[in-house]
C-alpha positions as CSV (number, residue, x, y, z in Angstrom):
1,M,0.4,-4.7,-41.3
2,A,2.6,-3.3,-38.4
3,R,1.7,-2.8,-35.3
4,K,-0.5,0.5,-34.5
5,K,0.1,2.8,-31.5
6,N,-0.6,6.2,-31.3
7,A,1.6,8.7,-28.7
8,T,-1.7,9.9,-27.3
9,F,-4.6,8.8,-26.6
10,V,-7.2,9.0,-29.6
11,G,-10.4,8.0,-28.1
12,S,-13.7,8.2,-30.5
13,P,-14.8,11.7,-31.5
14,V,-19.0,12.1,-31.5
15,V,-19.9,11.9,-34.6
16,D,-17.3,8.0,-34.7
17,V,-20.0,6.5,-32.1
18,V,-23.8,8.5,-32.9
19,R,-25.3,4.9,-33.1
20,D,-26.4,3.4,-36.4
21,A,-23.8,5.1,-38.3
22,P,-21.4,2.8,-40.9
23,I,-17.9,2.2,-39.2
24,M,-15.4,2.8,-41.1
25,S,-11.8,1.5,-41.1
26,R,-9.6,4.1,-39.6
27,W,-12.2,4.4,-36.5
28,F,-11.3,1.2,-35.7
29,D,-7.4,1.3,-36.2
30,A,-7.6,4.2,-34.2
31,A,-9.4,2.3,-31.2
32,A,-6.8,-0.3,-31.7
33,G,-3.8,2.4,-31.5
34,D,-5.6,3.6,-28.3
35,F,-5.4,-0.5,-26.7
36,A,-1.8,-0.5,-27.5
37,L,-0.8,2.4,-25.4
38,V,-3.0,1.7,-23.0
39,F,-1.3,-2.4,-22.9
40,D,3.1,-0.3,-23.5
41,K,1.4,2.1,-20.5
42,I,0.9,-1.2,-18.0
43,T,3.3,-3.1,-18.8
44,G,6.4,-1.1,-19.8
45,E,6.9,-3.0,-23.6
46,N,8.0,-1.7,-27.1
47,G,10.4,0.8,-25.8
48,H,7.7,2.7,-24.0
49,S,8.7,5.9,-21.6
50,A,10.0,4.3,-18.3
51,T,8.5,7.6,-16.8
52,D,4.8,7.1,-18.8
53,T,4.4,3.3,-17.7
54,I,2.4,2.2,-14.7
55,D,3.9,1.8,-11.6
56,H,2.2,2.8,-8.9
57,S,2.8,6.1,-7.9
58,G,0.3,8.6,-8.4
59,N,0.5,12.1,-11.2
60,G,-1.3,9.6,-13.3
61,R,0.5,6.5,-14.1
62,G,-1.2,4.2,-11.0
63,C,-2.7,4.9,-7.6
64,P,-0.3,4.8,-4.7
65,M,1.0,1.2,-3.1
66,A,0.4,3.5,0.5
67,M,2.6,0.4,2.1
68,P,2.7,0.9,5.9
69,V,6.3,1.3,7.3
70,A,5.6,-0.1,11.0
71,S,3.8,-1.6,13.5
72,Q,6.3,-2.7,16.2
73,Q,5.8,-3.7,19.9
74,I,8.3,-2.2,22.1
75,G,7.8,-2.8,26.3
76,R,10.6,-0.7,27.4
77,D,10.6,1.2,30.6
78,L,10.9,4.9,30.0
79,K,12.4,5.5,33.5
80,I,15.2,6.4,34.0
81,S,17.6,4.5,37.5
82,G,20.6,6.0,39.2
83,T,20.8,9.8,40.4
84,T,23.0,11.4,37.9
85,V,21.3,12.5,35.5
86,T,17.7,14.7,35.4
87,A,14.7,14.2,33.6
88,G,15.1,15.4,30.3
89,Y,14.0,15.0,26.8
90,F,15.3,11.3,25.1
91,Y,14.4,9.5,21.5
92,I,13.1,7.0,21.9
93,V,12.5,6.0,18.3
94,V,15.2,6.7,16.2
95,V,14.9,4.4,12.8
96,P,15.6,4.9,9.1
97,V,12.6,5.1,7.0
98,F,12.9,4.8,2.8
99,C,9.3,7.2,1.5
100,P,8.6,6.3,-2.7
101,V,6.9,8.7,-4.9
102,G,3.0,9.4,-4.4
103,T,3.0,9.5,-0.8
104,Q,4.5,12.2,1.8
105,Q,2.4,11.9,4.4
106,Y,1.9,10.1,6.6
107,V,0.7,8.7,10.3
108,I,2.8,8.1,13.6
109,E,1.7,6.3,16.7
110,V,2.9,5.7,19.8
111,D,1.4,4.1,23.1
112,G,2.9,4.7,26.3
113,T,2.3,6.7,29.4
114,R,2.4,9.9,30.3
115,F,2.3,12.4,33.0
116,E,0.7,15.6,34.4
117,N,1.8,18.6,33.1
118,E,4.8,17.1,31.2
119,E,6.8,18.3,28.1
120,P,5.0,17.6,25.0
121,I,5.5,15.0,22.9
122,I,7.1,15.4,19.4
123,A,8.0,13.8,15.7
124,E,10.7,14.5,13.9
125,V,11.4,14.4,9.9
126,R,15.7,14.5,9.7
127,S,17.7,14.0,6.7
128,T,20.4,11.4,5.5
129,A,22.5,14.5,7.4
130,W,20.6,14.7,10.5
131,A,18.6,18.8,9.2
132,L,15.6,18.5,10.7
133,T,13.1,19.0,7.5
134,D,9.8,18.5,9.9
135,T,8.6,18.2,13.5
136,E,5.3,18.3,14.6
137,V,4.2,18.2,18.0
138,G,1.0,15.0,19.5
139,N,-1.9,14.8,20.6
140,W,-2.8,12.5,23.4
141,D,-5.3,10.5,23.6
142,T,-7.5,7.4,25.5
143,P,-8.3,4.6,23.7
144,R,-6.6,1.4,25.2
145,G,-5.8,2.8,29.1
146,D,-3.3,3.6,28.9
147,F,-2.0,7.2,26.4
148,T,-1.6,7.2,22.7
149,A,0.3,9.8,21.0
150,R,-0.8,10.6,17.5
151,F,1.4,12.5,14.6
152,F,0.3,13.8,10.5
153,V,4.7,14.0,9.4
154,T,5.5,14.7,5.8
155,L,8.5,12.9,4.6
156,G,10.9,13.1,1.9
157,L,11.5,11.4,-0.7
158,G,14.0,8.2,-0.4
159,W,15.2,7.8,2.5
160,Q,15.2,10.2,5.9
161,Y,15.5,9.9,9.8
162,V,11.8,9.8,11.9
163,A,12.6,10.7,15.6
164,I,10.6,10.4,18.9
165,R,11.3,12.6,21.2
166,K,9.3,11.7,24.5
167,W,10.1,13.9,28.4
168,V,11.7,10.9,30.8
169,R,12.0,11.4,34.8
170,R,14.0,9.5,37.0
171,T,12.0,6.4,38.3
172,A,12.0,8.1,41.6
173,D,9.6,10.6,40.1
174,D,7.9,7.4,38.4
175,E,8.1,4.4,38.7
176,N,5.7,3.7,36.0
177,G,7.1,5.4,32.5
178,Y,6.4,2.9,29.6
179,F,6.8,2.4,26.0
180,H,4.4,0.3,24.8
181,A,4.5,-0.3,20.7
182,W,4.2,2.2,17.8
183,R,3.6,2.4,14.7
184,M,3.6,3.8,11.0
185,W,1.4,4.4,7.8
186,P,0.4,6.6,5.4
187,H,-2.3,8.9,5.5
188,W,-4.5,8.0,3.0
189,P,-6.8,11.3,1.2
190,Q,-9.4,10.9,-0.7
191,A,-9.4,11.0,-4.8
192,G,-9.6,14.0,-6.0
193,E,-7.1,16.4,-3.4
194,G,-4.7,17.2,-5.8
195,N,-2.4,13.3,-4.1
196,G,-1.9,11.7,-8.0
197,L,-4.7,9.1,-7.5
198,S,-7.3,10.0,-10.3
199,V,-5.4,9.0,-13.4
200,V,-6.1,11.8,-16.0
201,G,-7.2,11.5,-19.6
202,S,-5.9,14.3,-23.3
203,G,-8.7,16.1,-23.6
204,A,-8.3,16.0,-27.1
205,A,-10.3,14.5,-29.0
206,G,-11.3,11.3,-26.6
207,N,-14.0,9.6,-25.9
208,L,-17.3,12.1,-25.0
209,F,-19.3,8.9,-23.1
210,A,-17.9,7.2,-19.5
211,S,-16.3,4.1,-19.4
212,R,-18.5,0.8,-19.6
213,S,-18.9,-0.7,-15.9
214,S,-18.2,-3.9,-17.7
215,L,-17.3,-5.8,-21.0
216,T,-19.2,-7.8,-23.0
217,P,-18.0,-11.1,-23.8
218,A,-15.2,-12.1,-25.4
219,V,-13.5,-15.7,-26.7
220,A,-10.6,-16.9,-24.8
221,A,-7.7,-14.3,-24.9
222,E,-4.6,-14.7,-26.6
223,H,-1.5,-12.3,-25.2
224,H,0.8,-11.7,-27.9
225,I,0.0,-7.6,-29.0
226,D,1.8,-8.0,-31.7
227,T,0.4,-7.3,-34.9
228,A,-1.6,-4.8,-36.5
229,M,-5.0,-4.3,-37.0
230,T,-6.5,-3.2,-39.8
231,D,-5.5,-0.8,-43.2
232,R,-6.5,2.5,-43.3
233,D,-9.3,1.9,-46.6
234,A,-9.7,-1.3,-45.9
235,P,-13.4,-3.0,-45.1
236,L,-13.2,-4.7,-42.0
237,D,-15.0,-7.7,-41.0
238,A,-15.7,-9.5,-36.8
239,W,-12.3,-11.6,-37.8
240,A,-10.6,-8.0,-36.5
241,L,-12.9,-7.1,-34.0
242,T,-12.3,-10.2,-32.5
243,R,-8.9,-10.7,-32.6
244,L,-9.2,-6.7,-30.4
245,N,-11.5,-8.3,-27.9
246,R,-8.9,-11.0,-27.3
247,M,-6.0,-8.5,-26.7
248,I,-7.5,-7.1,-24.1
249,G,-9.2,-10.0,-22.4
250,A,-5.8,-10.9,-22.0
251,T,-4.6,-7.4,-20.1
252,W,-7.8,-8.0,-18.4
253,E,-6.0,-11.2,-17.1
254,Y,-2.7,-10.1,-16.6
255,L,-4.0,-7.4,-15.6
256,T,-6.6,-8.8,-12.5
257,G,-6.0,-12.4,-13.0
258,S,-9.4,-13.9,-13.6
259,P,-11.7,-14.1,-16.4
260,V,-13.6,-11.4,-18.3
261,P,-17.8,-12.0,-17.9
262,G,-18.5,-14.9,-20.6
263,N,-15.0,-16.6,-20.1
264,N,-15.2,-19.1,-17.8
265,T,-10.9,-20.5,-17.2
266,V,-8.2,-17.7,-17.0
267,T,-6.2,-18.4,-20.1
268,C,-3.8,-16.0,-19.8
269,T,-0.7,-17.1,-18.8
270,T,1.3,-14.0,-18.0
271,T,0.9,-12.9,-15.0
272,R,1.3,-8.7,-13.6
273,D,3.2,-9.5,-10.5
274,H,6.5,-6.7,-11.0
275,T,8.8,-10.4,-11.2
276,R,9.2,-9.3,-14.9
277,A,9.3,-13.1,-16.2
278,S,6.5,-12.6,-18.3
279,F,7.8,-8.6,-19.5
280,T,11.3,-7.4,-19.4
281,A,10.2,-4.0,-18.4
282,E,7.3,-4.2,-16.2
283,P,7.7,-1.6,-13.7
284,L,9.5,-2.8,-10.7
285,L,8.2,-0.5,-7.6
286,E,9.4,1.4,-4.6
287,M,8.7,0.3,-1.1
288,P,9.0,0.8,2.1
289,M,9.7,-2.9,3.7
290,T,10.0,-2.0,8.1
291,S,11.3,0.0,10.2
292,V,12.5,-1.1,13.2
293,A,13.2,0.8,16.1
294,L,16.3,-1.0,18.9
295,S,17.3,1.4,21.3
296,C,16.7,5.3,23.0
297,M,18.9,7.6,23.8
298,R,19.1,10.9,25.3
299,V,18.4,14.0,22.9
300,D,21.9,16.0,24.2
301,N,23.6,12.7,23.2
302,V,23.2,13.8,19.5
303,T,26.3,16.0,20.5
304,A,27.5,15.9,23.2
305,K,29.2,13.2,24.9
306,S,27.7,10.6,27.5
307,D,26.3,11.6,30.4
308,F,25.6,8.7,32.1
309,V,27.0,5.3,31.1
310,G,26.7,1.6,32.4
311,T,29.0,-1.4,32.8
312,I,30.3,-2.6,29.7
313,G,28.9,-5.6,28.6
314,T,26.4,-5.8,30.4
315,G,23.3,-3.7,28.9
316,A,22.0,-2.4,32.9
317,P,23.4,1.3,33.4
318,T,24.4,2.8,35.9
319,N,22.8,6.4,35.2
320,G,20.7,5.7,32.4
321,P,17.3,4.6,30.2
322,V,16.0,1.1,32.3
323,N,16.1,-2.0,29.9
324,W,17.1,0.5,27.0
325,V,20.7,0.9,26.2
326,R,23.2,-2.4,24.7
327,Y,27.1,-1.8,25.4
328,P,28.2,-3.8,22.9
329,Q,31.9,-3.2,22.6
330,T,34.2,-6.3,23.4
331,A,36.0,-7.5,20.2
332,T,36.3,-10.6,19.0
333,G,33.1,-12.0,17.3
334,T,30.1,-11.3,16.1
335,I,27.6,-9.5,18.2
336,V,23.6,-10.4,17.1
337,I,21.9,-7.4,17.5
338,T,18.3,-8.8,16.7
339,R,16.2,-11.2,14.9
340,N,13.0,-10.6,12.8
341,E,11.1,-12.7,10.2
342,L,9.4,-11.0,7.6
343,F,7.8,-11.6,4.1
344,F,9.1,-10.7,1.2
345,P,7.3,-10.1,-2.5
346,P,8.4,-12.2,-5.8
347,F,10.5,-8.8,-6.8
348,V,12.9,-11.3,-8.2
349,G,13.3,-12.4,-12.2
350,T,14.6,-13.6,-14.3
351,A,15.5,-10.2,-16.4
352,G,15.5,-8.0,-13.8
353,A,14.5,-7.6,-10.1
354,S,13.9,-4.1,-7.4
355,D,17.2,-3.4,-5.2
356,L,16.8,-4.5,-1.5
357,D,18.2,-1.6,0.9
358,A,18.7,-1.2,4.1
359,R,20.0,1.5,6.6
360,V,21.1,1.0,10.2
361,I,21.6,4.0,12.6
362,I,23.9,3.7,15.8
363,L,24.9,6.5,18.3
364,D,28.9,6.6,19.5
365,Y,28.2,8.4,22.9
366,N,31.1,7.4,25.4
367,T,34.4,9.4,26.0
368,G,36.4,7.6,23.3
369,S,36.0,7.9,19.0
370,I,34.4,4.8,17.7
371,G,35.9,5.6,14.5
372,G,36.0,3.7,11.8
373,N,36.0,0.2,14.4
374,W,32.1,-1.1,13.4
375,Q,30.7,-3.1,10.9
376,A,27.7,-4.5,11.0
377,R,25.6,-6.8,8.3
378,F,22.3,-8.6,7.6
379,V,21.6,-12.4,7.3
380,I,18.2,-12.5,5.6
381,G,16.9,-15.5,4.7
382,A,20.1,-17.9,3.3
383,A,21.5,-14.9,2.0
384,T,24.5,-13.1,4.3
385,S,25.7,-9.7,3.7
386,A,28.7,-8.1,3.1
387,W,30.0,-6.1,6.4
388,V,29.5,-2.6,6.1
389,T,31.6,0.1,7.5
390,F,29.1,2.8,9.7
391,V,30.3,6.2,8.0
392,K,30.0,9.6,10.9
393,I,26.8,12.0,10.4
394,T,29.1,15.7,10.3
395,G,29.1,17.3,13.1
396,T,27.0,14.3,15.2
397,N,28.3,11.8,16.9
398,L,25.3,9.2,14.8
399,Y,26.8,6.8,12.7
400,E,24.9,4.9,8.8
401,A,25.7,2.0,7.7
402,V,24.6,1.8,3.6
403,F,23.7,-1.1,2.1
404,S,22.2,-2.1,-1.7
405,S,21.3,-5.3,-3.2
406,L,20.4,-7.6,-0.4
407,G,20.2,-10.9,-1.0
408,F,16.5,-12.4,0.1
409,T,14.2,-15.3,-0.9
410,A,11.3,-14.2,-3.3
411,A,8.3,-14.9,-2.5
412,A,9.4,-16.2,1.2
413,A,8.9,-15.6,5.0
414,N,13.2,-14.9,5.5
415,Q,14.2,-14.5,8.8
416,I,16.4,-11.1,9.4
417,R,19.6,-11.3,11.3
418,L,21.2,-7.8,12.0
419,E,24.7,-8.2,13.5
420,L,28.0,-6.2,14.4
421,Q,31.4,-6.8,14.9
422,N,34.4,-5.4,16.1
423,T,37.3,-4.7,13.1
424,V,40.2,-3.8,16.0
425,G,39.9,-6.8,18.7
426,G,40.3,-6.0,22.2
427,V,38.5,-3.8,24.3
428,I,38.8,-0.1,23.9
429,A,38.6,2.5,26.8
430,G,35.7,5.1,26.1
431,Q,34.1,2.4,22.9
432,E,30.6,1.9,23.5
433,I,27.5,2.5,21.2
434,I,24.2,2.5,21.1
435,V,22.3,0.7,18.7
436,L,19.2,2.7,18.0
437,G,17.2,1.0,14.6
438,Y,17.3,0.5,11.0
439,G,15.0,0.7,8.1
440,M,14.9,-2.0,5.0
441,A,13.2,-0.6,1.4
442,F,13.4,-1.4,-2.3
443,D,14.8,1.1,-4.2
444,V,14.3,0.8,-7.9
């Protein structure tokens, strides 16, 4: 007997489920075919369409994951030292952000100080070409003594940049300007808002009754789904129903990690952890891992060269934002920009892996031109990436380094180290950069 699988969900018409009606093989055959369809949608196996598997992307393919993007303590001054630079708008956050399918509405919060009659604080979403795609003026609140600005923004799919623009004053005008922290997470809508949270079955024939709220007891579940149920005109016996129940029990355990009612222990050995260790076609996940803000910049410097300078190598500007600007200009050796630690999921298996990607953004703000002289690399756990050269974003003084297929240790905490180097060697007049931030994501 061959394995039975329906092309679309068939269900049981009302005439097939009248109480005390006799059972025919073709009705059971349809139910078995529906189960095989569901199993393949979940696992991606048996040649099932990759565009129809359950991968948490919404629109009938599983509820979106709604992964948070950032929760970062900053603890930096929001004031300008010196007398040359006047008050104005600064980007206090500029980070690459990855947005997966299914969740495009996000909340951003910024904790800090504000002034009376201050210019608005604004969140911007920009494409990788630095084109503005969304902007939102923040609403200030005072939940923790200082002020919190909240934004609701819409991201595009894939990689882009999120920037927070705030008015910054000179130290003489404001001694207490401060940036405490920022956060970013998905705006989780309610089911039924047309957001892909609901999974709607076919209306053709279909079940006319609601799904059961609990499962009937089942024997110890097996996990191989490989043979057919019944011939269309053959008589039925309990063996066919028992086998179907065992397969349903196995799928339940695969999805939930718990036994079905009536079973005391989990007997199915496969687990749904997106490693492709059990099923080679198991859907991989797209999800952001982190976005880290590292410095700030004057908004004008996106297209104009420096209007403040600093002492080379000290990181203390003569005129500019206090305690923020990095000036890695020296030449030989590796410059460690930042370290942090992050837990990575078990997305590596023997038959495939999700692709860990990253982006780093810097500003070339001084009078010189960095050209292709600067490179970045990541050290994640025991894995060290190749050096990647920064490429200019056309029409700006911004440069980005794009990484793909980064190595990491799965199912473990990994230390992440971002490093830079100058490939020319020696101090180069006018070559100074600001490292603005980086982002990481699993991008299938």
